[in-house]
C-alpha positions as CSV (number, residue, x, y, z in Angstrom):
1,M,-30.3,-48.3,32.0
2,S,-26.8,-48.5,33.5
3,S,-25.8,-46.4,36.5
4,E,-22.1,-46.7,35.4
5,P,-20.7,-43.5,34.1
6,T,-19.8,-43.1,30.4
7,R,-16.3,-41.9,30.0
8,R,-14.0,-40.9,27.1
9,I,-10.4,-41.4,26.4
10,V,-8.8,-39.0,23.9
11,I,-5.5,-40.3,22.5
12,L,-3.4,-37.6,20.9
13,R,0.0,-38.4,19.2
14,H,2.4,-35.6,19.4
15,A,2.8,-33.4,16.2
16,K,5.6,-33.6,13.7
17,A,9.0,-33.3,15.5
18,E,12.4,-32.3,14.0
19,W,14.9,-34.9,13.5
20,S,18.4,-34.2,15.0
21,D,21.3,-35.9,16.6
22,A,20.1,-34.6,20.0
23,N,18.7,-36.8,22.7
24,D,15.3,-38.1,21.6
25,H,13.5,-36.8,24.7
26,E,14.7,-33.3,23.8
27,R,13.5,-33.2,20.2
28,P,11.3,-30.1,19.5
29,L,8.4,-29.7,17.1
30,A,9.1,-29.1,13.4
31,E,7.4,-26.2,11.6
32,R,4.7,-28.4,10.4
33,G,4.2,-29.7,14.0
34,R,3.8,-26.1,15.3
35,K,1.1,-25.7,12.6
36,D,-0.7,-29.0,13.2
37,A,-1.0,-29.0,17.0
38,P,-3.3,-26.0,17.2
39,V,-5.4,-27.5,14.4
40,A,-5.7,-30.7,16.5
41,G,-6.7,-28.5,19.5
42,R,-9.4,-26.8,17.3
43,W,-10.8,-30.2,16.2
44,L,-10.9,-31.4,19.8
45,A,-12.7,-28.1,20.9
46,G,-15.2,-28.7,18.0
47,S,-15.9,-32.2,19.1
48,G,-17.5,-30.9,22.3
49,I,-15.2,-33.0,24.5
50,T,-13.9,-31.0,27.5
51,P,-11.2,-33.3,29.3
52,D,-11.0,-33.1,33.0
53,L,-7.4,-34.4,33.0
54,A,-4.5,-34.4,30.5
55,L,-1.7,-36.9,30.9
56,C,1.2,-35.7,28.9
57,S,4.7,-37.4,28.2
58,T,7.6,-35.3,29.5
59,S,9.3,-35.1,26.1
60,V,9.8,-31.7,24.6
61,R,7.7,-32.5,21.5
62,T,4.7,-33.8,23.5
63,R,4.7,-30.7,25.9
64,E,4.9,-28.4,22.9
65,T,2.1,-30.3,21.2
66,W,-0.1,-30.0,24.3
67,K,0.7,-26.3,24.9
68,L,-0.3,-25.4,21.3
69,A,-3.5,-27.7,21.3
70,V,-4.8,-26.8,24.8
71,G,-4.7,-23.1,23.9
72,E,-7.5,-23.9,21.4
73,L,-9.8,-25.4,24.1
74,P,-12.6,-23.4,25.8
75,E,-11.3,-24.8,29.3
76,R,-7.8,-26.0,30.2
77,P,-7.9,-29.3,32.0
78,R,-5.7,-30.2,34.9
79,T,-2.4,-31.3,33.2
80,V,0.0,-33.9,34.6
81,Y,3.4,-34.3,32.9
82,E,4.0,-38.0,33.3
83,D,7.5,-39.5,32.9
84,R,6.0,-43.1,32.5
85,M,4.4,-42.1,29.1
86,Y,7.7,-41.6,27.4
87,E,8.3,-44.8,25.4
88,A,5.4,-46.4,27.3
89,S,4.3,-49.9,26.3
90,L,0.7,-50.7,25.8
91,G,0.5,-52.3,29.3
92,E,2.1,-49.4,30.8
93,L,-0.5,-46.9,29.2
94,I,-3.4,-49.2,30.3
95,A,-1.9,-49.1,33.8
96,L,-1.8,-45.3,33.8
97,L,-5.4,-45.2,32.7
98,N,-6.3,-47.6,35.6
99,E,-4.9,-45.0,37.9
100,V,-7.1,-42.1,36.7
101,P,-9.2,-40.8,39.6
102,E,-12.9,-41.8,39.4
103,D,-14.1,-38.2,39.4
104,V,-12.6,-37.8,36.0
105,Q,-15.0,-38.1,33.1
106,D,-12.8,-37.5,30.1
107,V,-9.0,-37.8,29.9
108,V,-6.6,-36.9,27.1
109,L,-3.3,-38.7,26.7
110,V,-0.5,-36.9,24.7
111,G,2.2,-39.4,23.8
112,H,4.2,-41.2,21.2
113,N,3.8,-44.0,18.8
114,P,3.8,-47.0,18.7
115,G,2.1,-46.7,22.1
116,M,-0.7,-44.3,21.1
117,H,-1.8,-46.4,18.1
118,A,-1.5,-49.6,20.1
119,L,-3.6,-48.2,22.8
120,A,-6.4,-46.9,20.5
121,D,-6.4,-50.3,18.6
122,A,-6.3,-52.5,21.8
123,L,-9.1,-50.5,23.6
124,A,-11.4,-50.4,20.6
125,G,-13.6,-53.5,20.9
126,E,-16.2,-51.8,18.6
127,A,-16.0,-48.8,16.3
128,E,-18.4,-46.5,14.5
129,G,-18.6,-47.3,10.8
130,D,-15.2,-47.8,9.2
131,L,-13.2,-45.8,11.8
132,L,-11.1,-48.7,13.0
133,A,-10.0,-49.6,9.5
134,R,-9.3,-45.9,8.7
135,M,-7.2,-45.5,11.8
136,N,-5.3,-48.7,11.1
137,R,-4.7,-47.8,7.5
138,S,-3.3,-44.3,8.5
139,G,-0.8,-45.8,10.9
140,F,-1.8,-43.1,13.5
141,P,0.3,-40.2,12.0
142,T,1.6,-37.2,14.0
143,A,-1.1,-35.0,15.5
144,A,-3.7,-37.7,15.1
145,I,-6.5,-38.1,17.5
146,A,-8.6,-41.1,18.5
147,V,-11.6,-40.8,20.8
148,L,-12.9,-43.9,22.6
149,G,-15.9,-44.2,24.9
150,F,-16.5,-46.8,27.6
151,T,-18.8,-47.4,30.5
152,G,-17.5,-48.2,34.0
153,S,-14.6,-47.4,36.3
154,W,-11.1,-46.3,35.2
155,K,-9.9,-49.5,37.0
156,S,-11.9,-51.5,34.4
157,V,-9.9,-50.2,31.4
158,E,-8.6,-53.2,29.5
159,H,-8.4,-54.6,25.9
160,G,-11.6,-54.3,24.0
161,V,-13.4,-52.2,26.7
162,G,-14.1,-49.2,24.4
163,R,-15.8,-48.0,21.3
164,L,-13.9,-45.9,18.8
165,L,-16.1,-42.9,18.5
166,A,-13.8,-40.7,16.3
167,F,-10.5,-40.7,14.5
168,W,-9.0,-37.5,13.0
169,A,-5.6,-36.6,11.5
170,P,-4.5,-33.2,10.1
171,H,-3.4,-34.6,6.7
172,A,-5.7,-37.5,6.2
């Protein structure tokens, strides 16, 4: 039996945002997004995962998504609004995970596509049933959640390290 801790990474794409001529970083959630974000939070609460830490992009739509989703959780995790998550590449997202403190068991990342989908796909070396195929077919829509489990240190997070345990989307 391994003495390495089992950890979970929850990847949440922001809910549906309004399209406008405004600065992309400042786009707020659309009405559908304001409805979907709490539903995503309820799904997460029902999954039994209680994140110790949330890393959230600083964009308006990700902060609004997290505020509405976290309100549905039984306990609010420590939240860090992270500038580096906005428009982050796959490599930048993995680097952020490598910085997670070792006392954190489960982390949730609230961010943007294509990074959220790329991260879930890259980390999922294995998957339960057809979850990986379903996630990739869906294109990781707004308010979608992927849950990956892995064993080891946060510094060991790299391509293929995880197992896709769950995938959920509000309209899938």
